MDTraj code that builds the backbone (N, CA, C; nanometers):
import mdtraj as md
import numpy as np

residues = "MET MET LEU MET SER LEU MET LEU LEU ALA ALA ALA ALA GLU GLU PRO GLU PHE ASP CYS ASP ASN PRO GLN TYR GLN ILE GLU MET ASN HIS CYS ALA TYR ARG ASP TYR GLU ALA ALA ASP ALA GLU LEU ASN VAL GLN TRP LYS LEU THR SER ALA LYS MET LYS GLN ILE ASP ALA GLU PHE ASP GLY THR TYR ASP ASN ARG PRO GLY TYR HIS ASP THR LEU LEU ALA ALA GLN ARG ALA TRP LEU THR TYR ARG ASP ARG HIS CYS GLU SER GLU GLY TYR SER MET ARG GLY GLY SER ALA GLU SER MET VAL ILE SER GLY CYS ARG ALA THR LEU THR ARG GLU ARG THR GLU GLN LEU LYS ALA LEU VAL GLU GLU TYR".split()
xyz = np.array([
    [6.8810, 6.9029, 1.0126],
    [6.9223, 6.7644, 1.0093],
    [7.0391, 6.7464, 0.9121],
    [7.0277, 6.8048, 0.7943],
    [7.1329, 6.7919, 0.6952],
    [7.2600, 6.8606, 0.7426],
    [7.2442, 6.9757, 0.8068],
    [7.3595, 7.0483, 0.8590],
    [7.4327, 6.9633, 0.9628],
    [7.3563, 6.8962, 1.0487],
    [7.4155, 6.8107, 1.1510],
    [7.4941, 6.6967, 1.0858],
    [7.4400, 6.6381, 0.9817],
    [7.5095, 6.5296, 0.9108],
    [7.6394, 6.5788, 0.8490],
    [7.6354, 6.6968, 0.7898],
    [7.7564, 6.7534, 0.7309],
    [7.8615, 6.7835, 0.8363],
    [7.8178, 6.8322, 0.9512],
    [7.9116, 6.8614, 1.0605],
    [7.9778, 6.7334, 1.1094],
    [7.8991, 6.6257, 1.1212],
    [7.9550, 6.4978, 1.1655],
    [8.0546, 6.4434, 1.0642],
    [8.0227, 6.4550, 0.9376],
    [8.1155, 6.4097, 0.8339],
    [8.2450, 6.4909, 0.8363],
    [8.2322, 6.6206, 0.8557],
    [8.3510, 6.7058, 0.8611],
    [8.4371, 6.6700, 0.9817],
    [8.3736, 6.6447, 1.0952],
    [8.4487, 6.6077, 1.2151],
    [8.5195, 6.4748, 1.1951],
    [8.4523, 6.3795, 1.1321],
    [8.5138, 6.2488, 1.1076],
    [8.6304, 6.2613, 1.0103],
    [8.6167, 6.3484, 0.9138],
    [8.7236, 6.3671, 0.8151],
    [8.8456, 6.4326, 0.8773],
    [8.8246, 6.5096, 0.9833],
    [8.9359, 6.5793, 1.0470],
    [9.0179, 6.4886, 1.1384],
    [8.9621, 6.3760, 1.1820],
    [9.0357, 6.2870, 1.2709],
    [9.1496, 6.2219, 1.1929],
    [9.2709, 6.2401, 1.2380],
    [9.3841, 6.1836, 1.1642],
    [9.3879, 6.0319, 1.1754],
    [9.4447, 5.9709, 1.0764],
    [9.4637, 5.8264, 1.0770],
    [9.5987, 5.7944, 1.1409],
    [9.5963, 5.7065, 1.2398],
    [9.7191, 5.6653, 1.3051],
    [9.7373, 5.5154, 1.2872],
    [9.8603, 5.4737, 1.2732],
    [9.8928, 5.3322, 1.2656],
    [9.9121, 5.2820, 1.4089],
    [9.8072, 5.2278, 1.4654],
    [9.8142, 5.1845, 1.6048],
    [9.8934, 5.0557, 1.6234],
    [9.9302, 4.9914, 1.5143],
    [10.0185, 4.8755, 1.5249],
    [10.1634, 4.9184, 1.5433],
    [10.1931, 5.0428, 1.5066],
    [10.3298, 5.0930, 1.5155],
    [10.3308, 5.2461, 1.5341],
    [10.2763, 5.2928, 1.6470],
    [10.2741, 5.4386, 1.6675],
    [10.4158, 5.4927, 1.6874],
    [10.4428, 5.6073, 1.6275],
    [10.5769, 5.6650, 1.6316],
    [10.5890, 5.7854, 1.7252],
    [10.4827, 5.8605, 1.7389],
    [10.4868, 5.9848, 1.8155],
    [10.3917, 5.9751, 1.9337],
    [10.4169, 6.0573, 2.0344],
    [10.3364, 6.0509, 2.1561],
    [10.1878, 6.0751, 2.1275],
    [10.1576, 6.1669, 2.0386],
    [10.0167, 6.1920, 2.0064],
    [9.9509, 6.0661, 1.9495],
    [10.0255, 5.9904, 1.8707],
    [9.9735, 5.8642, 1.8166],
    [9.9548, 5.7620, 1.9290],
    [10.0529, 5.7542, 2.0176],
    [10.0435, 5.6604, 2.1292],
    [9.9247, 5.6936, 2.2190],
    [9.9042, 5.8218, 2.2455],
    [9.7905, 5.8643, 2.3273],
    [9.6593, 5.8269, 2.2594],
    [9.6503, 5.8576, 2.1316],
    [9.5287, 5.8292, 2.0561],
    [9.5007, 5.6791, 2.0520],
    [9.6014, 5.6010, 2.0242],
    [9.5845, 5.4563, 2.0133],
    [9.5494, 5.3934, 2.1478],
    [9.6094, 5.4422, 2.2544],
    [9.5768, 5.3919, 2.3878],
    [9.4316, 5.4226, 2.4213],
    [9.3850, 5.5396, 2.3835],
    [9.2461, 5.5755, 2.4090],
    [9.1515, 5.4892, 2.3247],
    [9.1875, 5.4652, 2.2000],
    [9.1054, 5.3770, 2.1152],
    [9.0986, 5.2363, 2.1727],
    [9.2095, 5.1892, 2.2284],
    [9.2113, 5.0574, 2.2918],
    [9.1174, 5.0561, 2.4121],
    [9.1214, 5.1626, 2.4910],
    [9.0299, 5.1733, 2.6049],
    [8.8845, 5.1747, 2.5574],
    [8.8556, 5.2498, 2.4509],
    [8.7186, 5.2550, 2.3980],
    [8.6714, 5.1159, 2.3555],
    [8.7596, 5.0381, 2.2936],
    [8.7243, 4.9015, 2.2527],
    [8.6962, 4.8141, 2.3749],
    [8.7801, 4.8266, 2.4769],
    [8.7592, 4.7497, 2.6001],
    [8.6280, 4.7906, 2.6668],
    [8.5982, 4.9192, 2.6663],
    [8.4749, 4.9692, 2.7267],
    [8.3529, 4.9189, 2.6509],
    [8.3617, 4.9117, 2.5192],
    [8.2505, 4.8586, 2.4394],
    [8.2252, 4.7115, 2.4740],
    [8.3323, 4.6348, 2.4903],
    [8.3191, 4.4936, 2.5289],
    [8.2558, 4.4819, 2.6670],
    [8.2974, 4.5687, 2.7580],
    [8.2401, 4.5690, 2.8925],
    [8.0908, 4.5977, 2.8870],
    [8.0504, 4.6943, 2.8068],
    [7.9091, 4.7307, 2.7982],
    [7.8241, 4.6165, 2.7448],
    [7.8773, 4.5404, 2.6492],
    [7.8056, 4.4234, 2.5985],
    [7.7902, 4.3202, 2.7103],
    [7.8996, 4.2923, 2.7799],
    [7.8943, 4.1936, 2.8879],
    [7.8071, 4.2416, 3.0026],
    [7.8104, 4.3711, 3.0308],
    [7.7267, 4.4257, 3.1384],
    [7.5801, 4.3952, 3.1107],
    [7.5355, 4.4160, 2.9879],
    [7.3955, 4.3907, 2.9537],
    [7.3590, 4.2443, 2.9768],
    [7.4491, 4.1538, 2.9398],
    [7.4244, 4.0108, 2.9593],
    [7.4201, 3.9745, 3.1075],
    [7.5169, 4.0228, 3.1818],
    [7.5253, 3.9897, 3.3239],
    [7.4097, 4.0535, 3.4002],
    [7.3795, 4.1771, 3.3687],
    [7.2695, 4.2474, 3.4331],
    [7.1372, 4.1758, 3.4088],
    [7.1145, 4.1341, 3.2855],
    [6.9912, 4.0622, 3.2521],
    [6.9823, 3.9309, 3.3292],
    [7.0946, 3.8617, 3.3409],
    [7.0962, 3.7350, 3.4149],
    [7.0639, 3.7579, 3.5618],
    [7.1193, 3.8626, 3.6212],
    [7.0920, 3.8908, 3.7622],
    [6.9454, 3.9295, 3.7825],
    [6.8879, 4.0019, 3.6890],
    [6.7451, 4.0358, 3.6971],
    [6.6604, 3.9095, 3.6865],
    [6.7007, 3.8174, 3.6005],
    [6.6291, 3.6908, 3.5863],
    [6.6348, 3.6114, 3.7167],
    [6.7521, 3.6070, 3.7771],
    [6.7669, 3.5345, 3.9040],
    [6.6805, 3.5993, 4.0113],
    [6.6790, 3.7320, 4.0147],
    [6.5938, 3.8023, 4.1109],
    [6.4473, 3.7647, 4.0926],
    [6.4032, 3.7559, 3.9666],
    [6.2629, 3.7246, 3.9388],
    [6.2269, 3.5827, 3.9840],
    [6.3234, 3.4936, 3.9799],
    [6.2993, 3.3538, 4.0157],
    [6.3255, 3.3249, 4.1643],
    [6.3876, 3.4180, 4.2340],
    [6.4306, 3.3960, 4.3721],
    [6.3170, 3.4222, 4.4700],
    [6.2969, 3.3301, 4.5609],
    [6.1973, 3.3483, 4.6666],
    [6.2657, 3.4198, 4.7833],
    [6.2459, 3.5489, 4.7904],
    [6.3127, 3.6284, 4.8923],
    [6.2307, 3.6534, 5.0162],
    [6.1282, 3.5732, 5.0388],
    [6.0423, 3.5969, 5.1556],
    [6.1169, 3.5776, 5.2875],
    [6.2178, 3.4968, 5.2878],
    [6.2938, 3.4712, 5.4101],
    [6.4260, 3.5488, 5.4133],
    [6.4492, 3.6293, 5.3142],
    [6.5788, 3.6969, 5.2990],
    [6.5544, 3.8428, 5.2633],
    [6.5912, 3.9329, 5.3534],
    [6.5644, 4.0748, 5.3276],
    [6.6860, 4.1497, 5.2735],
    [6.7864, 4.0754, 5.2287],
    [6.9047, 4.1390, 5.1705],
    [6.8728, 4.1897, 5.0301],
    [6.9548, 4.2819, 4.9789],
    [6.9313, 4.3319, 4.8421],
    [6.9386, 4.2182, 4.7407],
    [6.8754, 4.2406, 4.6268],
    [6.8722, 4.1389, 4.5228],
    [7.0045, 4.1277, 4.4485],
    [7.0109, 4.0292, 4.3616],
    [7.1306, 4.0034, 4.2825],
    [7.1663, 4.1256, 4.1968],
    [7.0660, 4.1797, 4.1270],
    [7.0931, 4.2926, 4.0384],
    [7.1303, 4.4177, 4.1174],
    [7.0627, 4.4428, 4.2283],
    [7.0940, 4.5621, 4.3084],
    [7.2376, 4.5602, 4.3596],
    [7.2827, 4.4434, 4.4047],
    [7.4204, 4.4354, 4.4535],
    [7.5200, 4.4470, 4.3385],
    [7.4853, 4.3883, 4.2247],
    [7.5718, 4.4000, 4.1069],
    [7.5828, 4.5456, 4.0624],
    [7.4701, 4.6157, 4.0582],
    [7.4697, 4.7554, 4.0164],
    [7.5522, 4.8415, 4.1122],
    [7.5361, 4.8203, 4.2417],
    [7.6147, 4.8963, 4.3394],
    [7.7640, 4.8671, 4.3228],
    [7.7975, 4.7411, 4.3000],
    [7.9375, 4.7034, 4.2816],
    [7.9939, 4.7666, 4.1552],
    [7.9148, 4.7677, 4.0484],
    [7.9625, 4.8249, 3.9222],
    [7.9867, 4.9747, 3.9354],
    [7.8969, 5.0425, 4.0023],
    [7.9155, 5.1868, 4.0225],
    [8.0410, 5.2137, 4.1054],
    [8.0617, 5.1348, 4.2097],
    [8.1813, 5.1510, 4.2921],
    [8.3064, 5.1175, 4.2110],
    [8.2978, 5.0133, 4.1286],
    [8.4122, 4.9746, 4.0468],
    [8.4491, 5.0846, 3.9482],
    [8.3503, 5.1461, 3.8844],
    [8.3778, 5.2547, 3.7896],
    [8.4525, 5.3693, 3.8580],
    [8.4086, 5.4042, 3.9777],
    [8.4776, 5.5087, 4.0532],
    [8.6193, 5.4651, 4.0860],
    [8.6344, 5.3406, 4.1318],
    [8.7675, 5.2882, 4.1629],
    [8.8574, 5.2925, 4.0395],
    [8.8077, 5.2405, 3.9267],
    [8.8890, 5.2347, 3.8060],
    [8.9385, 5.3731, 3.7661],
    [8.8482, 5.4671, 3.7617],
    [8.8853, 5.6002, 3.7154],
    [8.9818, 5.6696, 3.8113],
    [8.9598, 5.6578, 3.9410],
    [9.0506, 5.7217, 4.0376],
    [9.1849, 5.6494, 4.0414],
    [9.1832, 5.5168, 4.0366],
    [9.3083, 5.4415, 4.0384],
    [9.3933, 5.4759, 3.9164],
    [9.3305, 5.4793, 3.8001],
    [9.4059, 5.5063, 3.6770],
    [9.4535, 5.6513, 3.6724],
    [9.3757, 5.7403, 3.7282],
    [9.4213, 5.8794, 3.7391],
    [9.5479, 5.8843, 3.8247],
    [9.5449, 5.8114, 3.9349],
    [9.6614, 5.8051, 4.0229],
    [9.7809, 5.7423, 3.9519],
    [9.7555, 5.6366, 3.8766],
    [9.8632, 5.5720, 3.8013],
    [9.9204, 5.6678, 3.6960],
    [9.8337, 5.7470, 3.6375],
    [9.8767, 5.8444, 3.5382],
    [9.9698, 5.9502, 3.5954],
    [9.9615, 5.9705, 3.7252],
    [10.0476, 6.0701, 3.7892],
    [10.1956, 6.0344, 3.7787],
    [10.2249, 5.9109, 3.7399],
    [10.3659, 5.8770, 3.7170],
    [10.4229, 5.9607, 3.6026],
    [10.3337, 6.0157, 3.5206],
    [10.3729, 6.1034, 3.4093],
    [10.3048, 6.2397, 3.4235],
    [10.2691, 6.2746, 3.5450],
    [10.1884, 6.3935, 3.5717],
    [10.2413, 6.5163, 3.4985],
    [10.1500, 6.5743, 3.4193],
    [10.1837, 6.6945, 3.3462],
    [10.2583, 6.6688, 3.2168],
    [10.2982, 6.5460, 3.1938],
    [10.3729, 6.5137, 3.0734],
    [10.2818, 6.4695, 2.9603],
    [10.3383, 6.4616, 2.8439],
    [10.2579, 6.4275, 2.7265],
    [10.2117, 6.2814, 2.7269],
    [10.2717, 6.1970, 2.8098],
    [10.2335, 6.0557, 2.8140],
    [10.1299, 6.0254, 2.9220],
    [10.0909, 6.1249, 2.9999],
    [9.9980, 6.0998, 3.1098],
    [9.8673, 6.0382, 3.0606],
    [9.8101, 6.0924, 2.9543],
    [9.6827, 6.0382, 2.9062],
    [9.6988, 5.8961, 2.8530],
    [9.8143, 5.8631, 2.7972],
    [9.8390, 5.7274, 2.7487],
    [9.8403, 5.6293, 2.8663],
    [9.9052, 5.6670, 2.9742],
    [9.9126, 5.5805, 3.0924],
    [9.7725, 5.5591, 3.1497],
    [9.6945, 5.6661, 3.1574],
    [9.5583, 5.6560, 3.2103],
    [9.4735, 5.5660, 3.1215],
    [9.4792, 5.5870, 2.9911],
    [9.3998, 5.5047, 2.8995],
    [9.4426, 5.3584, 2.9052],
    [9.5720, 5.3335, 2.9123],
    [9.6211, 5.1962, 2.9214],
    [9.5731, 5.1272, 3.0481],
    [9.5776, 5.1990, 3.1568],
    [9.5289, 5.1459, 3.2844],
    [9.3797, 5.1161, 3.2758],
    [9.3038, 5.2083, 3.2216],
    [9.1593, 5.1873, 3.2086],
    [9.1278, 5.0678, 3.1192],
    [9.2024, 5.0525, 3.0108],
    [9.1793, 4.9389, 2.9220],
    [9.2061, 4.8076, 2.9950],
    [9.3157, 4.8022, 3.0687],
    [9.3516, 4.6802, 3.1415],
    [9.2471, 4.6459, 3.2462],
    [9.2119, 4.7424, 3.3293],
    [9.1141, 4.7161, 3.4359],
    [8.9766, 4.6854, 3.3781],
    [8.9416, 4.7486, 3.2678],
    [8.8114, 4.7242, 3.2058],
    [8.8038, 4.5828, 3.1510],
    [8.9103, 4.5366, 3.0910],
    [8.9111, 4.3981, 3.0410],
    [8.9037, 4.2981, 3.1569],
    [8.9713, 4.3294, 3.2660],
    [8.9633, 4.2429, 3.3841],
    [8.8212, 4.2389, 3.4379],
    [8.7552, 4.3529, 3.4419],
    [8.6174, 4.3592, 3.4919],
    [8.5230, 4.2839, 3.3985],
    [8.5462, 4.2929, 3.2699],
    [8.4639, 4.2190, 3.1739],
    [8.4717, 4.0695, 3.2032],
    [8.5912, 4.0207, 3.2312],
    [8.6082, 3.8790, 3.2650],
    [8.5366, 3.8442, 3.3948],
    [8.5394, 3.9341, 3.4922],
    [8.4681, 3.9115, 3.6183],
    [8.3174, 3.9012, 3.5941],
    [8.2654, 3.9891, 3.5095],
    [8.1225, 3.9855, 3.4791],
    [8.0853, 3.8574, 3.4044],
    [8.1723, 3.8118, 3.3160],
    [8.1488, 3.6848, 3.2458],
    [8.1442, 3.5703, 3.3459],
    [8.2369, 3.5713, 3.4399],
    [8.2435, 3.4641, 3.5399],
    [8.1167, 3.4604, 3.6246],
    [8.0596, 3.5765, 3.6545],
    [7.9351, 3.5785, 3.7323],
    [7.8230, 3.5057, 3.6590],
    [7.8130, 3.5276, 3.5302],
    [7.7082, 3.4622, 3.4517],
    [7.7338, 3.3128, 3.4458],
    [7.8583, 3.2730, 3.4338],
    [7.8922, 3.1305, 3.4243],
    [7.8641, 3.0552, 3.5536],
    [7.8617, 3.1258, 3.6659],
    [7.8355, 3.0610, 3.7941],
    [7.6913, 3.0152, 3.8065],
    [7.6005, 3.0754, 3.7297],
    [7.4567, 3.0440, 3.7434],
    [7.4071, 2.9687, 3.6270],
])
top = md.Topology()
chain = top.add_chain()
for i, resn in enumerate(residues, 1):
    res = top.add_residue(resn, chain, resSeq=i)
    for name in ("N", "CA", "C"):
        top.add_atom(name, md.element.get_by_symbol(name[0]), res)
traj = md.Trajectory(xyz[None], top)
């Protein structure tokens, strides 16, 4: 356990500090774009939990005896899985504008951050509708 803690501290100490407000080099731009995507993904995960819980609540309250279609949560889950595949493949394709170049990962991360923030807003809107 102690060894694992020391390894984690060493790994954290090795991560360079970048000024993401003013990145100067491509490695900084790549790193900062990825950090931006991670922040957007964290926001999405928070909203997903809220929206998912709301859809489960609606399912529990819904009288589906006359309706054999999938429930609110099941359709949301299927849509989210499809969206994740779409986002990742679309952004990979967008990254090909820099294919093989040092900026490719920055383009992919930027695309993922943008689409993830858009999806977060879509999930918020679903909750607001009910």
